[in-house]
C-alpha positions in Angstrom: 0.4 0.0 0.0 1.3 3.4 -1.0 -0.9 5.5 1.4 -2.0 5.1 5.3 -4.4 3.1 6.8 -6.6 5.6 7.7 -8.3 5.3 11.2 -11.1 7.5 12.4 -11.7 7.6 16.0 -14.9 8.9 17.6 -14.1 9.7 21.4 -14.9 11.6 24.0 -12.4 13.3 26.6 -14.7 12.4 29.7 -14.8 8.4 28.7 -12.4 6.5 30.7 -12.8 3.7 28.1 -11.7 5.7 25.2 -8.5 6.6 26.9 -7.8 2.9 27.4 -8.8 2.3 23.9 -6.5 4.7 22.6 -3.6 3.0 24.5 -4.8 -0.5 23.2 -5.1 1.2 19.4 -1.4 2.4 19.9 -0.1 -0.7 20.7 -1.8 -2.6 17.6 -0.5 -0.1 15.5 2.9 -1.0 16.7 2.4 -4.9 16.1 1.0 -3.8 13.0 3.8 -2.1 11.9 2.3 -0.4 8.9 1.5 3.3 8.1 -1.4 4.7 10.0 -3.1 7.6 10.0 -5.5 8.2 13.0 -7.8 11.2 13.4 -10.1 11.8 16.6 -14.0 12.6 16.0 -15.7 14.3 18.7 -18.5 12.6 20.7 -20.4 14.0 23.9 -21.4 11.1 26.2 -23.2 13.0 28.3 -24.2 16.6 26.8 -26.4 17.5 29.6 -23.6 17.5 32.0 -23.6 21.1 34.0 -20.4 23.0 33.4 -20.2 23.1 37.2 -21.4 20.1 38.6 -19.8 20.1 42.4 -20.2 16.1 43.2 -18.0 13.3 43.0 -17.1 10.6 40.8 -19.3 8.3 42.8 -22.4 10.9 43.4 -22.4 11.9 39.6 -22.2 8.0 38.4 -24.8 6.7 40.9 -27.2 9.6 40.3 -26.6 9.3 36.2 -26.8 5.2 36.5 -29.2 4.7 38.9 -26.5 2.7 40.6 -26.2 1.8 44.8 -22.6 3.8 45.3 -21.4 0.6 46.5 -21.7 -0.4 43.3 -20.4 2.4 41.3 -17.4 2.5 43.6 -16.8 -1.3 42.4 -16.8 -0.5 39.0 -14.2 2.5 39.1 -11.9 0.2 41.0 -12.3 -2.1 38.2 -11.6 0.5 36.0 -8.6 1.9 37.6 -7.0 -1.8 37.2 -7.4 -2.0 33.8 -6.7 1.6 33.1 -3.1 0.7 35.2 -2.2 -2.4 33.0 -2.1 -0.3 29.7 0.1 2.7 32.1 -2.2 4.9 33.0 -3.0 5.9 36.4 -6.5 7.2 36.8 -7.5 9.1 40.0 -11.4 9.1 40.1 -11.6 10.9 43.4 -10.1 14.2 41.6 -12.1 13.6 38.4 -13.8 17.2 37.9 -17.0 16.3 35.8 -17.9 18.9 33.5 -19.6 19.4 30.0 -17.2 18.4 27.2 -18.0 20.6 23.9 -15.5 23.4 24.8 -12.5 20.3 25.3 -13.7 18.9 21.5 -13.8 23.1 20.1 -10.2 22.7 21.3 -9.2 19.3 19.9 -10.7 20.6 16.5 -8.4 24.1 17.0 -5.2 21.7 17.4 -6.3 19.6 14.0 -6.1 22.8 12.1 -2.9 23.1 13.6 -1.3 19.7 13.5 -1.8 19.1 17.1 -4.9 17.1 17.2 -3.0 13.6 18.2 -0.8 15.7 21.2 -3.7 17.9 22.6 -6.2 14.6 22.6 -3.2 12.5 24.6 -2.9 15.8 26.9 -6.6 16.6 27.4 -7.4 12.9 28.7 -4.3 12.5 30.7 -5.4 15.9 32.5 -9.0 15.1 33.0 -8.4 11.3 34.4 -4.8 11.7 35.9 -4.6 15.3 37.2 -8.1 16.5 37.8 -8.1 19.3 35.8 -11.3 21.3 34.6 -11.8 20.6 30.9 -14.0 23.2 30.5 -12.2 26.0 31.6 -11.4 28.3 28.7 -8.5 29.2 30.8 -7.5 25.7 31.5 -8.2 24.1 28.3 -5.7 27.3 26.8 -3.1 26.4 29.4 -3.3 22.8 28.2 -2.8 23.4 24.6 0.3 25.4 25.7 1.5 22.4 26.8 1.7 20.8 23.6 3.1 23.7 21.6 0.1 25.7 20.5 -0.6 29.0 21.0 -2.1 30.3 24.2 -4.0 33.6 23.0 -4.7 31.9 19.6 -6.2 28.7 21.6 -8.5 31.0 23.8 -10.1 33.6 21.3 -11.0 30.5 19.5 -12.6 29.1 22.5 -14.3 32.4 23.3 -15.7 32.8 19.8 -16.5 29.2 19.5 -15.1 29.2 16.6 -14.8 25.6 16.2 -18.6 24.5 17.6 -20.2 23.9 13.8 -17.0 21.2 13.6 -17.9 19.7 16.8 -21.6 19.3 15.9 -20.5 17.7 12.1 -19.0 15.1 13.9 -21.7 14.5 15.9 -24.0 14.5 13.5 -22.1 11.9 11.1 -21.7 9.8 14.4 -25.4 10.1 14.2 -25.7 8.8 10.6 -23.2 5.9 11.1 -25.3 4.8 14.2 -22.6 5.0 16.7 -24.3 5.0 20.0 -21.0 4.5 22.3 -17.5 5.7 22.7 -14.8 4.4 21.4 -15.5 3.6 18.5 -13.6 3.1 15.4 -13.5 3.1 12.0 -10.8 1.5 9.8 -10.4 2.9 6.4 -14.0 3.7 6.2 -15.1 0.3 5.9 -14.9 -1.6 9.2 -16.1 -0.6 12.3 -14.8 -2.0 15.8 -16.4 -0.8 18.4 -15.2 -0.5 22.7 -11.4 -0.4 23.7 -10.4 -4.0 22.2 -7.4 -5.9 22.8 -4.6 -4.0 20.5 -4.4 -7.6 18.7 -7.8 -7.0 17.5 -6.8 -3.6 16.1 -3.7 -5.3 14.5 -5.5 -8.0 12.7 -8.1 -5.4 11.1 -4.9 -3.3 10.2 -3.7 -6.2 8.6 -6.8 -7.7 6.8 -7.3 -4.0 5.0 -3.3 -4.1 3.9 -4.0 -7.6 2.4 -7.3 -6.7 0.9 -5.6 -3.2 -0.5 -2.8 -5.5 -1.9 -4.7 -7.9 -3.7 
């Protein structure tokens, strides 16, 4: 193949399985060994989340999912363990639950400046590992600067909602594709992979596309 295999990924900054899935995808690409291009697309798991939710992760999920708090605690412990196995250090006690729309707008800003992959990593780490507020324009602009983007330009784009329509276009495309949960991966526009699958699943899908293109 002369062209890289394209993987389009729908995910949310505030989705624990999306960060785990990102790591597993990266491992699968490494196993595959060929040229791959990854592009992230916006998806809001909980678009009605208030920007100023004041409760804990346990309270947030118990309220949203209608689960007993002790069951939520067990679920979070399990997810933390799975994240740890792929090198992530989730700290659910410090997570600030908030609306992720502005974070998605910033990702489109980063894409326009060639830094989308770096910012996606930075935002997810900030959210799950460092307890940063990913709806605050000032906080987001600081995170943008961390990956080499212009802080003032990022802040201006956020305040003016420059990339709002791009976010909505991603969400609309997800709806058209029937995507109801994330992470969701589309390989070369033809194969869909749902969830944080094992690295070998991604590697096998990439190898299949390569073989089909070569046939």
